[in-house]
Short mmCIF file of the C-alpha atoms (twelve columns), coordinates in Angstrom:
data_MODEL
# 
_entry.id   MODEL 
# 
loop_
_atom_site.group_PDB 
_atom_site.id 
_atom_site.type_symbol 
_atom_site.label_atom_id 
_atom_site.label_alt_id 
_atom_site.label_comp_id 
_atom_site.label_asym_id 
_atom_site.label_seq_id 
_atom_site.Cartn_x 
_atom_site.Cartn_y 
_atom_site.Cartn_z 
_atom_site.pdbx_PDB_model_num 
ATOM 1  C CA . UNK A 1  0.000  0.000   0.000   1 
ATOM 2  C CA . UNK A 2  2.848  2.401   0.787   1 
ATOM 3  C CA . UNK A 3  4.449  1.741   -2.604  1 
ATOM 4  C CA . UNK A 4  1.212  2.300   -4.443  1 
ATOM 5  C CA . UNK A 5  0.566  5.547   -2.576  1 
ATOM 6  C CA . UNK A 6  4.159  6.667   -3.219  1 
ATOM 7  C CA . UNK A 7  3.818  5.946   -6.940  1 
ATOM 8  C CA . UNK A 8  0.532  7.864   -7.122  1 
ATOM 9  C CA . UNK A 9  2.056  10.846  -5.309  1 
ATOM 10 C CA . UNK A 10 5.130  10.848  -7.572  1 
ATOM 11 C CA . UNK A 11 2.972  10.534  -10.696 1 
ATOM 12 C CA . UNK A 12 0.787  13.396  -9.494  1 
ATOM 13 C CA . UNK A 13 3.816  15.596  -8.854  1 
ATOM 14 C CA . UNK A 14 5.228  14.852  -12.322 1 
ATOM 15 C CA . UNK A 15 1.887  15.665  -13.915 1 
ATOM 16 C CA . UNK A 16 1.636  18.905  -11.970 1 
ATOM 17 C CA . UNK A 17 5.143  19.976  -13.033 1 
ATOM 18 C CA . UNK A 18 4.493  19.023  -16.661 1 
ATOM 19 C CA . UNK A 19 1.398  21.258  -16.782 1 
ATOM 20 C CA . UNK A 20 3.431  24.428  -16.230 1 
ATOM 21 C CA . UNK A 21 3.566  27.241  -18.774 1 
ATOM 22 C CA . UNK A 22 5.177  26.489  -22.119 1 
ATOM 23 C CA . UNK A 23 8.147  28.386  -23.515 1 
ATOM 24 C CA . UNK A 24 5.770  30.267  -25.800 1 
ATOM 25 C CA . UNK A 25 3.608  31.362  -22.870 1 
ATOM 26 C CA . UNK A 26 6.687  32.421  -20.939 1 
ATOM 27 C CA . UNK A 27 7.892  34.482  -23.930 1 
ATOM 28 C CA . UNK A 28 4.486  36.185  -24.236 1 
ATOM 29 C CA . UNK A 29 4.503  37.039  -20.539 1 
ATOM 30 C CA . UNK A 30 8.031  38.431  -20.782 1 
ATOM 31 C CA . UNK A 31 7.097  40.516  -23.843 1 
ATOM 32 C CA . UNK A 32 4.018  41.888  -22.084 1 
ATOM 33 C CA . UNK A 33 6.163  42.860  -19.097 1 
ATOM 34 C CA . UNK A 34 8.718  44.592  -21.339 1 
ATOM 35 C CA . UNK A 35 5.943  46.429  -23.198 1 
ATOM 36 C CA . UNK A 36 4.377  47.698  -19.982 1 
ATOM 37 C CA . UNK A 37 7.771  48.882  -18.711 1 
ATOM 38 C CA . UNK A 38 8.372  50.710  -22.004 1 
ATOM 39 C CA . UNK A 39 4.961  52.374  -21.759 1 
ATOM 40 C CA . UNK A 40 5.663  53.515  -18.209 1 
ATOM 41 C CA . UNK A 41 9.065  54.897  -19.242 1 
ATOM 42 C CA . UNK A 42 7.532  56.826  -22.151 1 
ATOM 43 C CA . UNK A 43 4.883  58.296  -19.856 1 
ATOM 44 C CA . UNK A 44 7.565  59.327  -17.362 1 
ATOM 45 C CA . UNK A 45 9.616  61.013  -20.084 1 
ATOM 46 C CA . UNK A 46 6.551  62.817  -21.460 1 
ATOM 47 C CA . UNK A 47 5.634  64.049  -17.966 1 
ATOM 48 C CA . UNK A 48 9.185  65.208  -17.339 1 
ATOM 49 C CA . UNK A 49 9.270  67.056  -20.655 1 
ATOM 50 C CA . UNK A 50 5.936  68.719  -19.953 1 
ATOM 51 C CA . UNK A 51 7.103  69.877  -16.517 1 
ATOM 52 C CA . UNK A 52 10.345 71.234  -17.997 1 
ATOM 53 C CA . UNK A 53 8.423  73.183  -20.659 1 
ATOM 54 C CA . UNK A 54 6.131  74.651  -18.009 1 
ATOM 55 C CA . UNK A 55 9.138  75.652  -15.903 1 
ATOM 56 C CA . UNK A 56 10.795 77.337  -18.895 1 
ATOM 57 C CA . UNK A 57 7.580  79.164  -19.772 1 
ATOM 58 C CA . UNK A 58 7.301  80.461  -16.197 1 
ATOM 59 C CA . UNK A 59 10.922 81.585  -16.313 1 
ATOM 60 C CA . UNK A 60 10.377 83.422  -19.591 1 
ATOM 61 C CA . UNK A 61 7.301  85.164  -18.201 1 
ATOM 62 C CA . UNK A 62 9.188  86.295  -15.091 1 
ATOM 63 C CA . UNK A 63 12.028 87.714  -17.202 1 
ATOM 64 C CA . UNK A 64 9.557  89.498  -19.486 1 
ATOM 65 C CA . UNK A 65 7.709  91.013  -16.517 1 
ATOM 66 C CA . UNK A 66 10.986 92.152  -14.959 1 
ATOM 67 C CA . UNK A 67 12.105 93.715  -18.247 1 
ATOM 68 C CA . UNK A 68 8.769  95.502  -18.625 1 
ATOM 69 C CA . UNK A 69 8.930  96.870  -15.086 1 
ATOM 70 C CA . UNK A 70 12.542 97.963  -15.637 1 
ATOM 71 C CA . UNK A 71 11.751 99.778  -18.882 1 
ATOM 72 C CA . UNK A 72 8.737  101.486 -17.286 1 
ATOM 73 C CA . UNK A 73 10.900 102.657 -14.395 1 
ATOM 74 C CA . UNK A 74 13.508 104.019 -16.822 1 
ATOM 75 C CA . UNK A 75 10.802 105.821 -18.816 1 
ATOM 76 C CA . UNK A 76 9.424  107.436 -15.655 1 
ATOM 77 C CA . UNK A 77 12.929 108.465 -14.606 1 
ATOM 78 C CA . UNK A 78 13.588 109.929 -18.043 1 
ATOM 79 C CA . UNK A 79 10.296 111.835 -17.912 1 
ATOM 80 C CA . UNK A 80 11.251 113.368 -14.563 1 
ATOM 81 C CA . UNK A 81 14.712 114.440 -15.638 1 
ATOM 82 C CA . UNK A 82 13.764 115.672 -19.130 1 
ATOM 83 C CA . UNK A 83 14.030 119.414 -19.621 1 
ATOM 84 C CA . UNK A 84 10.755 121.083 -20.448 1 
ATOM 85 C CA . UNK A 85 10.569 122.600 -23.900 1 
ATOM 86 C CA . UNK A 86 10.999 126.379 -23.998 1 
ATOM 87 C CA . UNK A 87 8.023  128.354 -25.085 1 
ATOM 88 C CA . UNK A 88 8.839  130.617 -27.964 1 
ATOM 89 C CA . UNK A 89 7.642  134.178 -28.239 1 
ATOM 90 C CA . UNK A 90 4.625  134.738 -30.377 1 
# 
């Protein structure tokens, strides 16, 4: 009885191991994993690029605002220091 039970257990284990995924199924799973990793990497790069563009746009706007304020201040200073035109005799 012990031998028969041992043989049945061993045969069951061999059958269980033989029913594992085939090489083709393993390759498909590996390809799916690689594809999902590539998709995640592309999304990360796109997000990084978008953030960098937004940062550059903000920087450009700050520089433009500073230049505008500077030129307005210079214009006001020039208006204060400008000599008034002399009125001619009529």
